[in-house]
ZATORVO-454429 format. One line per field, with one value per residue (C-alpha): x, y, z; residue number from 1; residue in one letter. Coordinates in pm, 1 decimal. Example, Ala and Ser with C-alpha at 12.3 -4.5 7.8 and 13.67 -1.06 7.14 Angstrom:
xx <- 1230.0	1367.0 $
yy <- -450.0	-106.0 $
zz <- 780.0	714.0 $
pos <- 1	2 $
code <- A	S $
! end
This chain:
xx <- -1641.6	-1648.5	-1723.7	-1410.0	-1215.6	-1353.0	-1221.6	-874.4	-899.9	-1069.0	-1260.7	-1626.2	-1778.3	-1784.4	-1424.6	-1386.1	-1411.9	-1450.9	-1436.1	-1334.9	-1141.0	-1243.9	-968.6	-691.7	-460.2	-284.2	10.1	56.1	32.3	279.3	527.5	502.6	542.3	853.3	999.6	921.2	1040.8	1392.9	1399.7	1263.7	1559.3	1791.0	1625.8	1606.3	1921.7	1936.3	1565.9	1359.8	1124.8	841.3	653.4	302.9	199.8	507.8	532.8	905.6	868.4	709.7	888.3	549.4	318.5	34.6	-223.6	-264.5	-556.5	-411.9	-471.3	-103.3	156.8	487.1	599.6	937.6	1044.1	1312.1	1560.8	1305.8	1041.9	839.2	667.1	827.8	638.4	323.1	351.8	107.4	225.5	-19.7	62.1	-93.5	-39.9	102.6	66.6	-287.6	-310.1	-576.6	-523.4	-777.9	-806.1	-1034.9	-1261.6	-1024.6	-727.3	-898.4	-997.0	-640.4	-505.4	-729.7	-651.9	-276.6	-326.9	-533.9	-265.4	23.0	158.3	372.9	162.7	307.2	190.4	427.3	328.7	457.4	389.7	408.9	354.3	217.5 $
yy <- -716.4	-716.2	-1082.4	-1153.0	-930.7	-1105.4	-1441.6	-1303.0	-1137.4	-1154.6	-846.1	-782.9	-552.9	-270.4	-257.8	-192.8	128.8	144.1	498.7	671.1	1006.0	1238.9	1487.0	1251.7	1442.8	1307.1	1524.9	1349.9	1025.9	1102.0	1249.2	974.2	693.3	884.1	888.7	514.9	406.8	537.5	357.9	30.3	54.7	59.9	-230.5	-455.0	-385.2	-732.5	-714.1	-506.4	-252.7	-190.9	132.1	71.3	444.0	583.6	608.5	573.8	686.0	1017.4	1028.9	1110.8	1002.1	818.3	658.8	286.4	228.8	-121.1	-253.4	-207.5	64.8	-158.9	-498.1	-638.3	-880.5	-1124.4	-1175.3	-1402.4	-1115.3	-1321.9	-1111.7	-1159.6	-882.2	-674.7	-314.7	-51.5	302.7	487.7	841.9	1083.7	1462.6	1563.4	1274.1	1156.7	804.2	690.8	543.0	416.1	114.1	80.9	-230.2	-350.5	-299.5	-504.4	-781.7	-813.1	-798.5	-1075.5	-1280.6	-1244.0	-1370.5	-1662.0	-1764.7	-1681.0	-1424.6	-1131.7	-804.5	-502.1	-158.8	121.2	417.3	773.2	1039.8	1413.7	1494.6	1852.6 $
zz <- 421.0	801.9	835.2	626.2	866.3	1180.4	1039.0	1065.6	1411.2	1751.0	1699.6	1610.2	1389.0	1665.1	1638.3	1276.0	1109.1	729.8	586.9	276.3	307.4	20.2	128.4	65.0	-145.7	-463.6	-398.3	-51.2	-225.5	-481.8	-237.7	-0.2	-258.4	-400.4	-56.7	4.3	-335.9	-242.5	83.2	-98.9	-336.3	-41.0	140.6	-146.6	-360.0	-508.8	-627.5	-874.7	-705.8	-922.1	-850.8	-1003.7	-1004.2	-1177.4	-1546.7	-1640.0	-1991.8	-1896.0	-1554.0	-1396.5	-1137.6	-1277.2	-1060.1	-1149.1	-938.1	-825.1	-472.6	-383.2	-492.4	-526.7	-611.9	-504.9	-776.2	-765.9	-1056.1	-1234.4	-1218.7	-949.8	-679.6	-353.5	-161.9	-229.7	-63.4	-9.0	86.8	320.0	401.1	658.0	706.2	1036.5	1308.1	1190.6	1340.5	1095.1	736.9	500.1	277.4	-12.7	-40.4	-333.1	-88.4	181.2	-60.1	-183.1	157.9	277.3	-40.0	34.3	388.6	263.0	9.5	236.0	9.9	156.2	185.9	367.2	451.7	508.0	693.1	606.0	862.6	877.7	507.1	457.4 $
pos <- 1	2	3	4	5	6	7	8	9	10	11	12	13	14	15	16	17	18	19	20	21	22	23	24	25	26	27	28	29	30	31	32	33	34	35	36	37	38	39	40	41	42	43	44	45	46	47	48	49	50	51	52	53	54	55	56	57	58	59	60	61	62	63	64	65	66	67	68	69	70	71	72	73	74	75	76	77	78	79	80	81	82	83	84	85	86	87	88	89	90	91	92	93	94	95	96	97	98	99	100	101	102	103	104	105	106	107	108	109	110	111	112	113	114	115	116	117	118	119	120	121	122	123	124 $
code <- X	X	X	X	X	X	X	X	X	X	X	X	X	X	X	X	X	X	X	X	X	X	X	X	X	X	X	X	X	X	X	X	X	X	X	X	X	X	X	X	X	X	X	X	X	X	X	X	X	X	X	X	X	X	X	X	X	X	X	X	X	X	X	X	X	X	X	X	X	X	X	X	X	X	X	X	X	X	X	X	X	X	X	X	X	X	X	X	X	X	X	X	X	X	X	X	X	X	X	X	X	X	X	X	X	X	X	X	X	X	X	X	X	X	X	X	X	X	X	X	X	X	X	X $
! end
């Protein structure tokens, strides 16, 4: 994994920290994604904003375990942007990516696909 990251930056393995935060709360994830969903709908009014972790039939948050949280689709349902939402309580500067998220990000970079990370701060 670190070798892949080094291919896309001038940093070596001592600059990279890969950690999993077991205290990451589902409630924070759901609230941050709901907040971002509203913003994305305003940013992309002529596109379809697909929220992967929301079940519109049951109107409930349902973790999809995908490597991103949103897709912005054109009118032909082609993905224009892949978007991941990363929330942090308070002003915590760190956010975490899973191995699958890193792999997907690197694949998007290699294939010149649009992958964006949105940060949401101060969720408590």
